[in-house]
Every structure is written in structure tokens, then in C-alpha cells.
C-alpha positions in Angstrom: 15.3 3.0 -14.0 15.4 5.2 -17.0 15.1 9.0 -16.6 11.5 10.1 -17.0 10.2 6.6 -16.5 7.2 5.7 -14.4 6.5 3.1 -11.8 3.5 0.8 -12.3 0.5 1.3 -10.0 0.5 -2.5 -9.6 3.8 -2.3 -7.8 2.2 -0.1 -5.1 -0.9 -2.3 -4.9 1.5 -5.2 -4.3 3.2 -3.3 -1.5 -0.2 -2.6 0.0 -1.3 -6.2 -0.3 1.9 -7.4 1.2 1.8 -5.0 4.2 -1.9 -5.7 5.0 -1.4 -9.5 4.5 1.5 -9.5 7.0 -0.6 -7.5 9.5 -3.5 -9.8 9.2 -1.3 -12.9 9.4 0.5 -11.6 12.5 -2.9 -10.9 14.2 -4.0 -14.4 13.3 -0.8 -16.0 14.8 -1.3 -13.9 17.9 -4.9 -15.2 18.2 -3.6 -18.8 18.0 -1.7 -18.3 21.2 -4.0 -15.9 22.9 -7.5 -17.2 22.3 -10.2 -14.5 22.7 -12.7 -14.9 25.6 -15.6 -15.1 23.2 -14.3 -16.5 19.9 -16.5 -16.3 16.7 -18.3 -19.4 15.5 -15.8 -20.5 13.0 -12.7 -19.6 15.0 -11.3 -23.1 14.6 -10.7 -22.4 10.9 -8.2 -19.6 11.6 -9.4 -17.5 8.6 -7.1 -14.6 9.5 -4.0 -16.8 9.2 -5.1 -18.2 5.8 -6.3 -14.9 4.5 -3.2 -13.0 5.7 -0.9 -15.6 4.2 -2.7 -15.5 0.8 -2.7 -11.7 0.7 1.0 -11.6 1.6 1.9 -14.1 -1.1 -0.2 -12.3 -3.7 1.4 -9.0 -2.7 4.9 -10.4 -2.8 4.2 -11.8 -6.3 2.9 -8.4 -7.5 6.0 -6.6 -6.0 8.3 -9.1 -7.7 6.6 -9.1 -11.1 6.0 -5.3 -11.3 9.2 -4.2 -9.6 10.7 -1.0 -11.1 13.8 -1.3 -13.1 13.1 -4.6 -14.8 13.4 -3.1 -18.2 9.7 -3.6 -19.3 8.5 -1.2 -22.0 
């Protein structure tokens, strides 16, 4: 990275999306093996697994695309 350069805010948003996506995905995987006593109505769709995976992929894409030191002006 050049001296005096700045890091894009989108890189930090990507880190946030990646971290939250991994947490939600992990919680969804845990729920697959340890079913709650009173599951919600649409539990069989496993929304936390899907939503966590989508967030993690989106965050990883943002982190890759807006990574510091790629030489973008």
C-alpha cells in the first residue's frame, strides 16, 4: 500500500459480512444437529444455513475485490 493511502470502507463492510455470515452459518449447522424443542414454522427450510452462506460468500467477494494494496486509483 502506498504511503498516505486509504483503505476502502467496502473492505471493512466485507469483513463484517463475512464474520456475521460465518456466525449465522455456524449457528444454522448447529441447529441441524441439535433441533430446538419448539422449532419455528419454517424450520425445515434451514434459512440460517442459507442466509449465513450467502452473507459469507458476499463478504468474501467484497474482501477480495476491495482488498488493500491492489493498486486501484
